[in-house]
N, C-alpha and C positions, 0 to 999 in steps of 0.2 A: 504494500500500500504506500509506504514512504517513497519507494522508488518511482511509483507512478506520479505522486505529488511532486517529487523532485523534477521529474521530466517535464511535467505540465507547467510548473511555476518557475523552473530554472533556478531554484534555491536549494542549496545543500543543507540537509538537516544538521542541527547542532550535535545530535547524538548524545545529549546530556539529559539524564533523568531529572524530574522535578521542576521543569520550567513552568508547567501549568500551575504547580503549587505556588510558585513565586507570584504569579498573577493573582491567584485567589487570595493569598496572604495580603497583598497590597490592597485588594478590594475590601477584605474583612477589617484591615487596619483602619481604612477610611470610615467604614460603618461604625466601628468602635469609637473613633474620634467624634463622629457626629452624635452618637448616643451619649457619650461623656459630656460633650458641650451642651446638649439640650438638658441633661440632668443637672447641670451646674449653672444654668442660665441666670443672669441677674443676681449673682451672689448666693444662689441656693447651694445647699450641701457644702458649706465652707470646710467641713472636716476632711473633704477629699481634695482640697485645693493643691496639696503637695503632689498630687498625681498628674497635674496639668503640665503640658509642655510650655505653655505661655499663659499669663494672666493679664488681661487688659483692664485698666482702671480708668475712671473718669466720671464726670458728672452725667446726669441724665441727658440722653439724645445726642451723644457725640459718636454714635455708630459703633459702640462696643459689641453689641449682640450680632449685628450683621457682619462685622469683621471676624468675630469668632466663628460664625457659621461658614464663612468663606474659607477660613483656615481649616476648620474641621473637615470640610469637603475634600481637602487635600491631605487629610490624615494627621493633622496637628490637633492635639487635645488642648483646645483653647477655652478659657473661662473668662467671663466678664464680671467684674465686681464694681458696683457703683460707689462713688464717693459722695456721700449724702451730707448736705450742709447741716452743721450743728452736731454731727455724730463723729466719733473717733474712727480712725482707720481700723478696720477689723484686725484683731490680734493675729488671726490665722495668716493674714496677708503679710504681716511684719515678720513672720517666721520663715518666709520663703527667701531663697537666694534672690537678691535684688535684680540680678540679670534675667530672671524669669518674669519679672513684672514690667509692663510697658504702659505708660500713661497716654491717653488720647485726650486731646483738647481741641478747641476751635475758637475763632474770634467771636466775641460776644454778639455782634450784630447778626451773624449767621445763625447762632444758637437761638437767639430770640425768634427769628423767622421760623426755624424748624419747630420750636416749641409752640408757637402761636398756631401754626398749621396743624400740629398734632392735637392741640386743645380744641380747635374748631371741629376736627373730625370726631372727637370723642363726645363733646357736649357743647352747650352754649354757656357753661359756667365760666365765671371769671376767677382765675387763680393768679392774682398779681405776683405772688412770690415765685411762681413757676415761669412766668413770662416777663416779669419786670426787668427793665434794663439794668438798673443798679444792683438788684439782687443777683442777676446772672453774672455781672462783672465781678462781684464779690465771691460768688460761688466758684467761678473759674480761677480767680486769684488764689483762693484757699486750696483748690485742687492742685494748681501748679506748685504752690508752696509745699504741699504734702509730697508731691512727686520729687521735688528738689531735695527736700529734707531726707527722704528715704533713698535718694540716688537712683530713682527709676527713670529711664529714658522717657522722653515725652515727644509725641508726634502730633503736630497740628494738622487736623483732618479737614480744615476749612475748605 
């Protein structure tokens, strides 16, 4: 059978057992990463944080979850942890190697726009602390300060 395929395709077989296993393993590793990322979305199951390949931190709506989903689809066990105004950085996060944690941020004007659009889609309620310019500026400043203090690299996703 292999000789017939070789003749037809003009490709010499590698003659190495287990090649299909490598393809399946890569596929199952990606599925595992997606399952892991979904199970730990938005700071859930913090006790498993140490099992992540990368942890993304930042304020609400800076694309942490979508970035984690993108990475997971490529086999990277990614977790997003929100930095919430007025709350301490979770202790589990501080136990990690700082090289494993990456901060995401964006300019305040862009974040206001994203949050306003999100709020309009969800309800007609006014939540000034979620979309207020000054509150968002302070929230971003505090998040950047935490990233700097803990020596986490920071990426501006604006």
